[in-house]
N, C-alpha and C positions, 0 to 999 in steps of 0.2 A: 579316346576315340582318335582314329588315325585321319586326319583331314586331309595329310599329303597324300594319302595314298587315294583318297576319293577324288581329289583333285587330279591324280595322271587321269582320271576317266575321260576328261576334257581335252586330251591330248589329239589333235587332228581335227577338233572341232573349232578351237580357237587357235590364234596365232601364238607362237612361242613367246612374244612381247606381252602378250595378254596374260598369259599364265605366270611368266615371271611377275608380273604385276599384283595378281593375286597372291602368290605365295610371299611374296615381301610383305604386302601390305598386311597380310593375316599375321606374319611373324611379328611384325611390331606391336598389333593389337594383343597377340597372345604374351608378347614379353611384360607389355604393359599390365597386362591381367594379373600375372604371376607377381610382378612387383609390388603391386597394391592389393594384393590379396583376393582377387575376384574370379569368377571363373568364365573362360573364354568360350567354353561350348558345353552346354548354351548359354549363350550370353542374355543378360536381362536389359530390358530397353534402359533402365537406370545406368548400368554399367557401358552402355555405348553411349550414352549423354554424357556420361561424365568423361569417356575417352575423347569425345568429340571437344570437350571443354580443356582438357589437359594439351590438345594438338592444336588448338588453334593459334597461340603464340607463334609456332614453329612452322605451320603449314598453310599454304595457300587454299582458297576455296577449292580449285580445282582437285588438289592432293586429297582434301577431306572427304569431297564426293568420292573419288577413286577408293578411299579406304573404307568407306561406309559400303560401298558396292561390292568389294570382296568380302566383308564381313556377311552379308547378304546371301553371295555366292555361296561360301563355305557352308554356312548354315543349312541351304537348300540342298548343297550336295550331301550333307549328312542326315537329309529327312529330318530337319529340327525346323520348328516354327522361326522365322525370322525376326529378330527383335527391331530390325532396323525401319520397320512399317509403322512402328508405335509413334504416336504424336508427340510424346515426350523427347524421341530422336528428331523429329523434324523441328520442333522449337529449338532443339540444341544446335541444329545446322544454322537455322536462321538467323540464330543469335551469333553463330561464328560469322556467317556471311556479311551480318552488318557491321562486324568488327575489322573485317578485311577489306583491301582494296580488290575488288573481283575481277578487275581488266587484267589480263595477262600483260606482261611486260613483252612487245614484239623486238625479235631479233633484229639488229641493224641491218638493211639490205645491201647485197653486193651487186651495187647499180653497174653499169657499162663502165662509169669511170674507175670506182674502186676495183672492178675486174681487170682492167687494163694494169693497174699499181701492181695488184697481186701477181699478175702474168710476168712484170718484170723481175720480180723477186725469186722466180723459179729458178734455179740451178741447170746446168746443161748436161748433168749427168742422168742417171736412169731413174731417180727419185723426181728429178725436175720434169722429165717427161711424163710421167704419170700424174704428178700434180697439175702440170699445165693442161693435159687431157681432163682430168677431175673438174677443174675450174670451169673449161669451157662447155664441158657435157652436161655439169649442173647447173651452171646458167641457162643454156638453152634449153633443157627439159624441165627445168622448174622442179627437180627431183627434190624430195625431202633426203636427208642424208642416208636413210635405210635403204631408200630405193636405188639412189645413186651407188651403194656399193654392192647391191644385189644385181646390177645389170650385168649381161652374159653377151659374149661374143656373136653366139648365133642368133641372137635377136636382132642385130643390125641389117638394116634393108636399105641399100643405097638407092637412090632416085634417078640415078642417070644425068643429073642435072648438077652434080659437085657435092650436092647435099645427101642426107641419109634421114631415113625414121628409125628410132629402136623401141622394142616393148618395155615397157615398164610392168612387169608381170602383175606385182601386188602392191598395194598401198594402203596405207590407215585407214581411208574411208571405203576400201575394196575388199572386204573379208574374204570373197569367195573366187578372188584370183581372175577378175574380168579382164583385168589389165586396161591399160592404155598406151597409146604411142606418142614418143616425145621426137621434135624435130629436131635435126641436127644440121646447122649451117655448115657451109664449104670449111671455114675456118676450124670448127670443133670436129669435124669428120677427119680433117687432116692432122690434127693433132692427136685423136684417138688413135687413127692407123700407124702413125709415128711409134707411139707406145706399144701397140700390139707388135708391130715389126721388131722393135729393138728388144722387147721383153719376151719374143717368140711364145707369144700367147695365140693359140688358133681357137680353143673351146674354154667354155667356163666363164668362170667371173673376170670381168675384165679388170678391174681395180684391186692390185693384190699389194702384200707387205713386202718391201725392197730390203734386202738384208746383205750390207757388203757387196754388192752388186749382183746377188741372187734374188731370184723371185719366188714367192711361195705359191703353192697350188690354191690355198684356202682365200676366200675374199678377205676384205677388211672388214673390221667392225666399224660399226657407225660412229662410234666415239672418235676414230681415226680422221673423221672428216672434220670436226671441229679441231684438233690438235692441227690438222695442216692449216687451214684458214687461219689461225690464229699465229702459228708458226711464220706464214708467208706474209701475215699483216705486222708481224714484229720486223721482219727482215724487210719492208718495204716504208718503215719508219711511219706506220699510223701511230697516232696518239694513245695513250694508255687507254682513254674512255671508249674510243673507237673500238680496240682491239677487244676490250670487255663485253663489248655488245654484240660483236659478231659470232657467229656459230655455225654449225652445218646447216641451218636452216636459212642463213641469210642469203643462199642462191635462190630460194623460192621467193622470199620478199622482194628483195631487188630486181628480180627480172619481171616480176608482178609490177613493179612501180615504173620500170621502163617502158612495159607493153602500154600502161596507162599514158603516160606522158607522151608516148609514139602516138596516140589516137586511136588505140584497138579499144573496141566495144569490151563491156564487162562480159560478154557471152563469149567473145574471144578469146578473153583472159581466162574465164572458168574453163573453156575447152584445153587450152596450152597447160593449165596446171591441174586439170583433173577435178575442179572444184563442184560441187554441187549447191552451194549456197550463196547466193550474190552477196548475203551480209557478211560471210567470211571474206570473199574477195574484197569487200569495200574495207575491212580493217587491215588487208594487207597492203592496199594501196594508199591509204588516208594520208601516210606521210611522204607521198610521191612529191617531188619537188618539179611543180610545172614552170 
């Protein structure tokens, strides 16, 4: 059964990230099945339950849920009865969740204080100009890393007062691309315009790879945001524990915390970050230092 061909039917209906997840998860399940001499398609509830038990030690609860969702999706695409609805699978998942810490570890926030330290670590070359713009734009817009690298020049709208707004075309909780606008301060806009000027970027992706003074036309990979943050944190003499806890998601966390400590309402923070749940915002700002 060619489940990979069946998965291609979903292209355009789901994000590339979601499709990669389905593919990766089912390859892991399929490989485990072959190694343990079980049948992946159609799989039995007993097989899926044993797979969950085998994965529990190495996987977080959210990863387990994703993998079960992928098994369910592939079975349905192949017009097979999904084994994941069986009570035996539900019991196996419940047992796994009780053994694991369900609360995800939050990235350390890039608050205004940490942002200033990172900015001082940026170089004066082409890459430094790009990194400086990325730091300021990421903080102002509360962008996720994938949203940040997807920003485009043609979506910048200056407001006439020194600032601007920029369209964030698609996000994790916006599968149909309704988009939201992020606000840019005067400082962020100046850093952004300087990068675009020296990079001679007039259209397309704003943040691009620099290589020996040259700029590529393709946008950065989201993982590049993580690397940039950790490299600058190292240059800024952050301690090892802090560097380990920083990631491309840290802009979103730190900016939300700063908005909370400055007195902004939860609704205002939800609007700024494109959140739809107060509970999610609550988890983001729970470590804010008042």
